[in-house]
C-alpha positions as YAML, in Angstrom:
chain: A
units: angstrom
residues:
- id: 1
  name: MET
  ca: [0.29, -5.78, 35.99]
- id: 2
  name: GLU
  ca: [0.39, -2.60, 34.08]
- id: 3
  name: ASN
  ca: [4.14, -2.52, 34.16]
- id: 4
  name: SER
  ca: [4.44, -5.99, 32.63]
- id: 5
  name: VAL
  ca: [6.28, -5.75, 29.35]
- id: 6
  name: ALA
  ca: [4.19, -8.47, 27.93]
- id: 7
  name: TYR
  ca: [0.95, -6.62, 28.88]
- id: 8
  name: LEU
  ca: [2.29, -3.17, 27.48]
- id: 9
  name: LEU
  ca: [3.47, -4.77, 24.20]
- id: 10
  name: GLY
  ca: [0.02, -6.49, 23.88]
- id: 11
  name: ARG
  ca: [-1.78, -3.36, 24.35]
- id: 12
  name: LEU
  ca: [0.49, -1.40, 22.00]
- id: 13
  name: MET
  ca: [0.03, -4.11, 19.33]
- id: 14
  name: PHE
  ca: [-3.64, -3.98, 19.75]
- id: 15
  name: GLU
  ca: [-3.82, -0.26, 19.23]
- id: 16
  name: LEU
  ca: [-1.35, -0.22, 16.40]
- id: 17
  name: ASP
  ca: [-3.47, -2.82, 14.66]
- id: 18
  name: ARG
  ca: [-6.62, -0.86, 15.19]
- id: 19
  name: ALA
  ca: [-4.98, 2.36, 13.94]
- id: 20
  name: ALA
  ca: [-3.70, 0.55, 10.96]
- id: 21
  name: GLU
  ca: [-6.98, -0.75, 10.16]
- id: 22
  name: GLN
  ca: [-8.60, 2.71, 10.31]
- id: 23
  name: LEU
  ca: [-5.84, 4.37, 8.36]
- id: 24
  name: LEU
  ca: [-5.72, 1.85, 5.52]
- id: 25
  name: GLN
  ca: [-9.57, 1.89, 5.16]
- id: 26
  name: GLU
  ca: [-9.55, 5.61, 5.16]
- id: 27
  name: HIS
  ca: [-6.57, 6.33, 2.91]
- id: 28
  name: VAL
  ca: [-6.25, 3.12, 0.74]
- id: 29
  name: GLY
  ca: [-9.64, 1.53, 0.76]
- id: 30
  name: ILE
  ca: [-8.40, -1.85, 2.11]
- id: 31
  name: SER
  ca: [-8.58, -3.75, 5.24]
- id: 32
  name: TYR
  ca: [-5.43, -4.32, 7.38]
- id: 33
  name: ARG
  ca: [-5.85, -8.11, 6.99]
- id: 34
  name: ARG
  ca: [-5.90, -7.69, 3.23]
- id: 35
  name: PHE
  ca: [-2.93, -5.43, 3.34]
- id: 36
  name: LEU
  ca: [-0.97, -8.09, 5.33]
- id: 37
  name: PHE
  ca: [-1.76, -10.73, 2.80]
- id: 38
  name: LEU
  ca: [-0.54, -8.51, -0.01]
- id: 39
  name: THR
  ca: [2.63, -7.47, 1.90]
- id: 40
  name: VAL
  ca: [3.61, -11.16, 2.69]
- id: 41
  name: LEU
  ca: [2.90, -12.10, -0.93]
- id: 42
  name: GLN
  ca: [4.91, -9.21, -2.36]
- id: 43
  name: HIS
  ca: [7.83, -10.16, -0.05]
- id: 44
  name: SER
  ca: [7.54, -13.96, -0.80]
- id: 45
  name: GLY
  ca: [7.15, -13.66, -4.60]
- id: 46
  name: THR
  ca: [5.08, -16.39, -6.36]
- id: 47
  name: VAL
  ca: [4.21, -19.17, -3.94]
- id: 48
  name: THR
  ca: [1.75, -21.96, -3.57]
- id: 49
  name: GLN
  ca: [-1.43, -21.21, -1.68]
- id: 50
  name: HIS
  ca: [-0.26, -23.56, 1.04]
- id: 51
  name: GLU
  ca: [3.06, -21.76, 1.33]
- id: 52
  name: LEU
  ca: [1.25, -18.49, 1.70]
- id: 53
  name: ALA
  ca: [-0.86, -19.87, 4.36]
- id: 54
  name: VAL
  ca: [2.14, -21.17, 6.31]
- id: 55
  name: ALA
  ca: [3.85, -17.72, 5.88]
- id: 56
  name: LEU
  ca: [0.79, -15.93, 7.25]
- id: 57
  name: GLY
  ca: [-0.06, -18.50, 9.94]
- id: 58
  name: TYR
  ca: [-3.50, -19.05, 8.60]
- id: 59
  name: SER
  ca: [-5.34, -22.24, 7.56]
- id: 60
  name: ASP
  ca: [-5.44, -23.16, 3.87]
- id: 61
  name: PRO
  ca: [-9.35, -22.62, 3.86]
- id: 62
  name: ALA
  ca: [-8.91, -19.12, 5.37]
- id: 63
  name: VAL
  ca: [-6.36, -18.25, 2.78]
- id: 64
  name: SER
  ca: [-8.46, -19.63, -0.11]
- id: 65
  name: THR
  ca: [-11.37, -17.38, 0.88]
- id: 66
  name: MET
  ca: [-9.15, -14.34, 0.97]
- id: 67
  name: LEU
  ca: [-7.60, -15.20, -2.39]
- id: 68
  name: VAL
  ca: [-10.95, -15.09, -4.08]
- id: 69
  name: GLU
  ca: [-11.64, -11.71, -2.73]
- id: 70
  name: LEU
  ca: [-8.15, -10.36, -3.61]
- id: 71
  name: ALA
  ca: [-8.26, -11.89, -7.06]
- id: 72
  name: LYS
  ca: [-11.66, -10.28, -7.67]
- id: 73
  name: ASP
  ca: [-10.27, -6.92, -6.87]
- id: 74
  name: GLY
  ca: [-7.41, -7.51, -9.25]
- id: 75
  name: TYR
  ca: [-4.63, -7.50, -6.51]
- id: 76
  name: ILE
  ca: [-3.46, -10.96, -7.05]
- id: 77
  name: GLU
  ca: [-3.29, -13.65, -9.69]
- id: 78
  name: VAL
  ca: [-3.93, -17.30, -8.98]
- id: 79
  name: VAL
  ca: [-3.08, -20.00, -11.63]
- id: 80
  name: LYS
  ca: [-2.59, -23.82, -11.62]
- id: 81
  name: SER
  ca: [0.87, -24.97, -11.07]
- id: 82
  name: PRO
  ca: [2.43, -26.44, -14.24]
- id: 83
  name: GLU
  ca: [4.14, -29.05, -12.28]
- id: 84
  name: HIS
  ca: [1.26, -30.23, -10.10]
- id: 85
  name: ALA
  ca: [-2.35, -29.60, -11.27]
- id: 86
  name: ARG
  ca: [-3.77, -29.64, -7.69]
- id: 87
  name: LYS
  ca: [-1.50, -26.85, -6.58]
- id: 88
  name: ARG
  ca: [-2.24, -23.08, -7.10]
- id: 89
  name: LEU
  ca: [0.42, -20.53, -7.55]
- id: 90
  name: VAL
  ca: [-0.31, -17.16, -6.29]
- id: 91
  name: SER
  ca: [1.47, -13.86, -7.22]
- id: 92
  name: ILE
  ca: [0.77, -10.11, -6.64]
- id: 93
  name: THR
  ca: [-0.30, -7.91, -9.55]
- id: 94
  name: PRO
  ca: [1.03, -4.49, -10.35]
- id: 95
  name: LYS
  ca: [-2.30, -3.07, -8.93]
- id: 96
  name: GLY
  ca: [-1.77, -5.13, -5.82]
- id: 97
  name: GLY
  ca: [1.90, -3.87, -5.45]
- id: 98
  name: GLU
  ca: [0.68, -0.36, -5.83]
- id: 99
  name: VAL
  ca: [-1.72, -0.85, -2.96]
- id: 100
  name: VAL
  ca: [1.05, -2.15, -0.83]
- id: 101
  name: ALA
  ca: [3.26, 0.89, -1.64]
- id: 102
  name: GLN
  ca: [0.37, 3.18, -0.63]
- id: 103
  name: GLY
  ca: [-0.44, 1.44, 2.44]
- id: 104
  name: ARG
  ca: [3.26, 1.30, 3.61]
- id: 105
  name: LYS
  ca: [3.51, 5.08, 2.96]
- id: 106
  name: VAL
  ca: [0.47, 5.84, 5.06]
- id: 107
  name: LEU
  ca: [1.50, 3.35, 7.90]
- id: 108
  name: ASP
  ca: [5.24, 4.53, 7.79]
- id: 109
  name: SER
  ca: [4.20, 8.27, 7.93]
- id: 110
  name: HIS
  ca: [1.82, 7.67, 10.89]
- id: 111
  name: PHE
  ca: [4.48, 5.60, 12.75]
- id: 112
  name: ASP
  ca: [7.10, 8.22, 12.22]
- id: 113
  name: GLN
  ca: [4.70, 10.73, 13.76]
- id: 114
  name: LEU
  ca: [4.21, 8.52, 16.74]
- id: 115
  name: MET
  ca: [7.85, 8.10, 17.16]
- id: 116
  name: ASP
  ca: [8.53, 11.83, 17.04]
- id: 117
  name: MET
  ca: [5.58, 12.40, 19.54]
- id: 118
  name: ALA
  ca: [7.07, 9.86, 21.90]
- id: 119
  name: GLY
  ca: [10.65, 11.18, 21.53]
- id: 120
  name: VAL
  ca: [11.83, 7.69, 20.54]
- id: 121
  name: ASP
  ca: [14.89, 7.56, 18.17]
- id: 122
  name: ALA
  ca: [13.57, 5.56, 15.05]
- id: 123
  name: ASP
  ca: [17.02, 3.96, 14.35]
- id: 124
  name: HIS
  ca: [17.52, 2.64, 17.95]
- id: 125
  name: PHE
  ca: [13.93, 1.22, 17.88]
- id: 126
  name: ARG
  ca: [14.28, -0.43, 14.57]
- id: 127
  name: GLU
  ca: [17.59, -2.16, 15.87]
- id: 128
  name: GLN
  ca: [15.85, -3.20, 19.11]
- id: 129
  name: ALA
  ca: [12.80, -4.49, 17.36]
- id: 130
  name: GLU
  ca: [14.91, -6.48, 14.89]
- id: 131
  name: ARG
  ca: [16.92, -8.07, 17.68]
- id: 132
  name: LEU
  ca: [13.75, -8.97, 19.56]
- id: 133
  name: HIS
  ca: [12.28, -10.49, 16.36]
- id: 134
  name: GLN
  ca: [15.45, -12.55, 15.82]
- id: 135
  name: ALA
  ca: [15.51, -13.82, 19.32]
- id: 136
  name: LEU
  ca: [11.82, -14.79, 19.16]
- id: 137
  name: MET
  ca: [12.35, -16.74, 15.98]
- id: 138
  name: MET
  ca: [15.24, -18.52, 17.48]
- id: 139
  name: LYS
  ca: [13.33, -19.33, 20.61]
- id: 140
  name: MET
  ca: [10.27, -20.53, 18.79]
- id: 141
  name: LYS
  ca: [12.53, -22.83, 16.63]
- id: 142
  name: LYS
  ca: [14.13, -24.29, 19.74]
- id: 143
  name: GLU
  ca: [10.83, -24.94, 21.32]
- id: 144
  name: LYS
  ca: [9.60, -27.02, 18.30]
...
């Protein structure tokens, strides 16, 4: 059981998520969940609330709740769509972009230290992780 790749990856992801939560709270003052919302939004550009929910894999109500909090903190802007009054367009603000930049710097530094400590070649790991991600996306697409 302990040698299972699935088990080891699950355990690693759990601990990485927990470390990311602690680091982001400590150094940036934001939760990991909020950071992920902002990161996806920064990558996606201006999107509808529903498109953001799909990109994150969350329900529309869960995204709506988070958007209220992020807008209150000045990290995002939510406006009605000029083409469809019932749709809301979401975009990241410069303040939100700065939080993403700070968070990425903290997390990248931490992960680089882990790679060094473990003696793992970062370029090789990045290549392997990208290949795994692409394979997973293809597999998931075929299974739909």
